Structure formats: structure tokens, C-alpha cells
C-alpha angles and dihedrals in degrees: 000000000000115000118232128234117232125239125199088263102031144309123342100212125213122240094269094055130076118230115240117250113250121222120217091265089051093051091046090051092051094050097043091046090052093047091052092044093049092049100247086131109048121235110273094013122138118257105217110202094215091051092051092047090057092041093056098027093236137121126256098267098066091043093054093046088050092050095048093051089045090050092052088054094047100247092113136022124227113229113211105259088335105090124245141310135199111265109256125238116239140159098248092051093048091049092051092044091050091050089056097041098051091051095042095044091052093049094049090047093051091051091046093052089051087058100038119149137170095269087054093051091047091051094049094049092047096046090045090055092050091049096046091061090055097038092065092048098045096087093054099037106022095139092051103043104030093105091054093043095050089054094048094044090050092050091052096049094045089047089059093056100033093111094050106135094214115082091184091054089049092051093050090046092055091050093052093042088055092053093047091051090061089059095040093053090048090055099041096054091046105039121092089197109059114192114238107227101171096105091048091051090050094047091050091048093049093049094047092047088050087054088236094148097176092053097043093049089050091052095046092051089049090047092054092046093049092049089049091051091056093049090048089056091048091047091050093047089053098040 
């Protein structure tokens, strides 16, 4: 059975698979999660139910269900009898998140390389080409192309692990990736010193395509740690 890639809000299915139908609550969850990750709701800000109902043109029930799911995933915080708030960004949480991500990303990549096939290779090369064009422009036009870059960056990293045999590992990886994206976007739009990651992406791709699992895993861990350090600098400067 073909393995699926994972998008920010769920699986990207291959051509021979049918996409699951989303309920109204699922759709609300997807939209709200994306808005939180993209920074449309500031870290720590209140999430007023009535405002969300108007924004997404839904009733209270789908909004409450979406907020409950997002709270269980760490994107929002339930306030005792007082609604919800966007989860804050802080250094200790980022360090803990980084510790989990660099280990999980490496293991998912190791398993993916072990199951590599021609489709996997083609997806990696195609997604790298798309990302490369945006990597080079990010430093000069970060605020204008951050949305496009985030999509391309996500596609590249998901292509790398798309043949991972553990669906639980992929689900947990996706959760952590979404959390890290909140921090990364915050840093990119506020930092005057944008880290150029093109060379890192290329080195990871080359090691993966060579089926050199040890080197690829070392590189992906270093990539996650370097990104985290850039975010730490941006958070400290904007404290």
C-alpha cells in the first residue's frame, strides 16, 4: 500500500488514494491551526469564540471542538472557565521542542531511506528545486515570500520522510513540525539576519539520495539545531 506524505493539516494523498472527507469541525480546526501557525493570532492572545465563529462562518460547536483539539496539541491553552488563548512562545519550550524534533526527524529519515523508491527520489528532487528558488530570495524578501517559502520548505522535509514505515512517527513529526513553524515564522519576519539554509538542504538531499542514512541523519539534526539557534537569537532580541 502506498504511503502518504503529510501536509501541515493532514495527509497529502498520492494519486491512487482518495482524500478523506472533512467535517465542519475538521475544516474549522484546519483553518484555525493554520492561522495560529501563520501568526494571524499573536502568541498569548485571547481566542474569542464569537470572533472565531464570524471569521470562519460556523457555529459554536465546531469552534469549541477545534479549540479543544488544538489545546491537546499545544497550539492553544484552555483557560479555566474563561475560554482559550494562543499558546505563548518562550525559550524553554523551544529548547524542549528542538530536543524532540532533532531526534524524531532523524529517525523518520532513517526509516524512510530504508524504504526508498523511485517515487520518493523524484519527490525529493522536485521539492528541492522549488525550495531552492525561494531559499535564495528569502533574505531579501522574507516578509513577501514567507508563505510560499513555508509551503515549499514543508514539502521538501515531508518528501524526505514520505517512505517512513511508522505512521505514528509521521504523526508526531507533523505535530512537532507545526509547532516549530510558529517559532520559525516569528523569527523570519523579525530578524535582520536571515539564515541561509540552501546549502544545508542540498547536503541533506544528496546524502539521502545516496542512501547514506548516517550522514543524512547527522545533517538533519544539525539543520534543526541551527534553525533553533537562529530562532533563539530572534526571540531574545524581541523579548
